[in-house]
C-alpha positions in Angstrom: 11.9 229.1 -88.3 10.0 230.6 -85.3 8.2 228.1 -83.1 4.5 228.2 -83.7 2.9 227.1 -80.4 3.5 225.1 -77.2 1.9 221.7 -77.0 1.5 219.4 -74.0 1.3 215.6 -74.9 -0.3 213.6 -72.1 0.5 210.0 -73.0 1.4 207.0 -70.8 3.6 205.2 -73.3 7.0 206.8 -73.6 7.7 205.5 -77.1 4.4 207.1 -78.4 5.2 210.3 -76.6 8.7 210.4 -78.4 7.1 209.8 -81.8 4.5 212.5 -81.3 7.1 214.9 -80.1 9.2 214.2 -83.2 6.2 214.9 -85.5 5.4 218.1 -83.7 8.9 219.4 -83.6 9.2 218.7 -87.4 6.4 221.1 -87.8 8.1 223.7 -85.5 5.9 223.3 -82.4 7.5 223.3 -79.0 6.6 220.2 -76.9 6.4 220.0 -73.1 8.0 217.3 -70.9 6.7 213.8 -70.8 3.4 213.6 -68.7 2.0 210.0 -68.4 -0.6 210.9 -65.7 -3.1 213.6 -64.9 -1.1 214.8 -61.9 2.0 215.3 -64.0 0.1 217.0 -66.7 -1.4 219.5 -64.3 2.1 220.1 -62.9 3.3 220.9 -66.4 0.4 223.2 -67.1 1.1 225.1 -63.9 4.7 225.6 -64.9 4.0 226.7 -68.5 0.5 227.0 -69.9 0.3 225.1 -73.3 -1.6 226.4 -76.3 -3.1 223.0 -76.9 -3.0 219.5 -75.4 -2.8 216.1 -77.1 -4.6 213.8 -74.6 -4.6 210.0 -74.3 -7.5 208.5 -72.4 -5.8 205.5 -70.8 -3.2 207.1 -68.5 -1.2 206.2 -65.4 -2.5 207.0 -62.0 -5.9 207.3 -60.5 -7.6 209.5 -63.2 -8.0 209.0 -66.9 -7.9 211.4 -69.8 -11.6 212.1 -69.8 -11.2 213.4 -66.2 -8.4 215.7 -67.4 -10.5 216.7 -70.5 -13.2 218.0 -68.2 -10.5 220.1 -66.3 -9.0 221.4 -69.5 -12.4 222.6 -70.8 -14.0 223.8 -67.6 -11.1 225.0 -65.4 -8.2 225.8 -67.7 -10.0 226.7 -71.0 -7.2 225.0 -73.0 -8.2 223.3 -76.3 -7.4 219.6 -76.5 -7.5 216.7 -78.9 -8.0 213.1 -77.8 -5.3 210.8 -79.3 -6.2 207.4 -78.1 -6.3 203.6 -78.6 -9.8 203.5 -77.1 -11.9 203.9 -80.3 -15.1 202.1 -79.1 -18.4 203.9 -79.3 -18.9 204.0 -75.5 -15.6 205.8 -74.9 -16.3 208.2 -77.8 -19.7 209.2 -76.6 -18.4 209.6 -73.0 -15.6 211.8 -74.3 -18.2 214.0 -76.1 -19.3 215.3 -72.7 -16.0 217.0 -72.3 -16.5 219.0 -75.5 -13.2 218.1 -77.0 -11.9 219.8 -80.1 -11.2 216.6 -82.0 -11.0 212.8 -81.4 -8.2 211.0 -83.3 -7.7 207.2 -83.0 -4.0 206.3 -82.8 -4.4 204.0 -85.8 -5.0 207.1 -87.9 -1.5 208.4 -87.2 1.7 206.7 -88.2 3.1 206.2 -84.7 5.1 203.0 -85.4 7.8 204.4 -87.6 11.2 203.1 -86.3 9.5 201.8 -83.2 9.4 198.1 -82.0 5.7 198.1 -81.5 2.7 197.9 -83.8 -0.4 200.0 -83.0 -2.6 200.3 -86.1 -4.5 197.3 -87.6 -6.0 199.3 -90.4 -4.4 201.5 -93.1 -3.2 204.6 -91.4 -3.3 208.3 -92.4 0.0 210.1 -92.1 0.6 212.8 -89.6 -1.1 215.3 -91.9 -4.4 214.3 -90.2 -3.0 215.4 -86.8 -1.2 218.5 -87.9 -4.1 219.9 -89.8 -6.4 219.3 -86.8 -3.9 221.2 -84.6 -3.6 224.0 -87.2 -7.3 224.4 -87.5 -7.9 224.5 -83.7 -5.1 227.0 -83.1 -6.3 229.2 -85.9 -9.8 229.3 -84.4 -8.3 230.2 -81.0 -6.5 233.1 -82.5 -9.6 234.4 -84.3 -11.7 234.1 -81.1 -9.2 235.9 -78.9 -10.5 239.0 -77.3 -8.6 242.3 -77.9 -6.1 243.1 -75.2 -7.6 245.5 -72.8 -5.9 248.4 -71.1 -6.8 247.6 -67.5 -9.5 246.5 -65.1 -12.5 248.0 -63.4 -11.7 247.4 -59.7 -14.4 247.1 -57.1 -14.0 249.4 -54.0 -15.5 246.6 -51.9 -17.5 243.4 -52.1 -20.5 243.4 -54.5 -22.8 242.4 -51.6 -21.7 245.5 -49.7 -21.7 247.9 -52.6 -25.4 247.3 -53.2 -26.1 249.1 -49.9 -24.1 252.2 -50.8 -25.5 255.5 -52.1 -26.5 255.2 -55.8 -24.4 258.2 -56.7 -21.1 256.9 -55.3 -18.4 255.5 -57.5 -18.1 251.8 -56.8 -15.8 250.7 -59.7 -12.5 252.4 -60.5 -10.6 252.0 -63.8 -7.0 250.8 -63.1 -4.4 250.3 -65.8 -2.6 247.0 -65.8 0.8 248.8 -65.7 -0.2 250.4 -62.4 -1.0 247.1 -60.7 1.7 245.4 -58.5 0.0 242.1 -57.8 -3.2 240.1 -57.6 -3.7 237.8 -54.6 -6.2 235.7 -52.6 -4.3 236.2 -49.3 -5.9 238.1 -46.3 -5.6 241.9 -46.4 -5.5 244.8 -43.9 -8.9 246.4 -43.8 -9.8 250.0 -43.0 -9.8 249.2 -39.3 -6.1 248.2 -39.6 -7.0 244.5 -38.9 -6.3 241.5 -41.0 -9.3 240.2 -42.9 -9.7 237.0 -44.8 -11.0 237.4 -48.3 -14.5 236.2 -49.1 -15.0 233.2 -51.3 -14.7 233.7 -55.1 -12.9 237.1 -54.7 -9.4 238.3 -55.1 -7.8 241.7 -54.4 -5.1 243.7 -56.1 -2.7 246.4 -55.1 -1.6 249.4 -57.1 1.7 251.4 -57.2 0.2 254.1 -55.0 -0.8 251.7 -52.3 -4.6 251.5 -53.1 -6.3 248.1 -53.3 -9.4 246.9 -55.1 -11.5 243.8 -55.3 -12.5 241.5 -58.2 -15.1 238.8 -58.1 -13.1 236.2 -60.0 -10.2 233.6 -59.4 -6.5 233.9 -60.0 -6.8 231.2 -62.7 -9.4 233.1 -64.6 -7.8 236.6 -64.3 -4.5 235.1 -65.4 -6.0 234.4 -68.9 -6.7 238.1 -69.5 -3.4 239.7 -68.2 -0.5 241.0 -70.2 2.7 238.9 -70.5 4.5 240.8 -67.7 2.1 239.3 -65.1 3.2 235.8 -63.9 1.8 233.3 -61.4 4.5 232.7 -58.8 2.6 230.5 -56.3 -0.9 229.4 -55.3 -1.7 232.9 -53.9 -0.1 235.5 -56.1 0.2 236.8 -59.6 2.8 239.6 -59.8 3.9 242.3 -62.2 7.6 241.8 -63.3 7.8 244.7 -65.7 11.1 246.6 -65.6 9.7 249.6 -63.9 8.1 247.5 -61.1 10.4 244.6 -60.4 13.3 245.6 -58.0 15.2 242.3 -58.3 15.5 238.6 -57.6 16.7 237.2 -54.3 18.6 233.9 -54.2 16.6 232.5 -57.1 13.5 231.8 -55.0 12.1 235.2 -54.2 11.2 238.4 -56.0 11.4 242.0 -54.7 8.6 244.1 -56.1 7.9 247.6 -54.8 9.9 246.8 -51.6 7.8 243.7 -50.9 9.2 240.2 -51.2 7.4 237.3 -52.9 8.3 233.6 -52.7 8.4 231.6 -56.0 7.1 228.0 -55.5 9.0 225.3 -57.3 6.0 224.4 -59.5 6.2 227.9 -61.0 9.9 228.5 -61.2 10.4 227.5 -64.9 7.7 229.8 -66.1 8.9 232.7 -64.0 12.4 232.1 -65.4 11.0 232.1 -68.9 9.2 235.4 -68.4 12.2 237.0 -66.8 14.4 236.0 -69.7 11.8 237.6 -72.0 12.3 241.0 -70.4 15.9 240.8 -69.1 19.2 239.7 -70.7 
């Protein structure tokens, strides 16, 4: 049966992670690698964006699950469910500020089967409680997804500068996704042939014919709207790896696209590999 969705489990106890992984795989979900801390969870997200996160609150490291919950909601826009031992009222009301999609005490899930630990002190519900919550949230995500657009309206300059131009001049240009080579926040060569650092909260993108345009957004946010043939390769670039754009891969750590070389950082290699295997045998 086809895998339904990809789930990240952020849990500091390895035995509980293994049990949750087994439950999820029995229901045909793919499960990311063990992530007992916020730092490792973010690393996993950067390698492969999950469709949903199961999040414990008490974690290893400096930050707890509520800290990560805020990031998931405000920075990554990834749905998440708290699955935690901390079932007191104070923790629950604190967690509400992160606008979680569900809050499930661990005692409500049979996590002790064939494990040498006992978690629940009250009669438990079986995994149906968890799986139905996951199914409900993912269904809502599917229903709320925006239709895939054909392209982007690129700015010819910064919005602050455009306001000073003649009102009859075209300031936004429609560009099809398939014509875009890359998006970046790196400096660019301006009309005076000098390198110019990008202004804050902007990125720029280059087309096949060499034109470049601006967008007032971040790489993280634009990544959510792009077709599957765009992939993040490092902190500064999202590139197009469609067959008619990608020229090849160099020594496993670089890509050649339209006669320009791009370096793949280790954090992103697994996801780049997955995307390449989707398009190429």
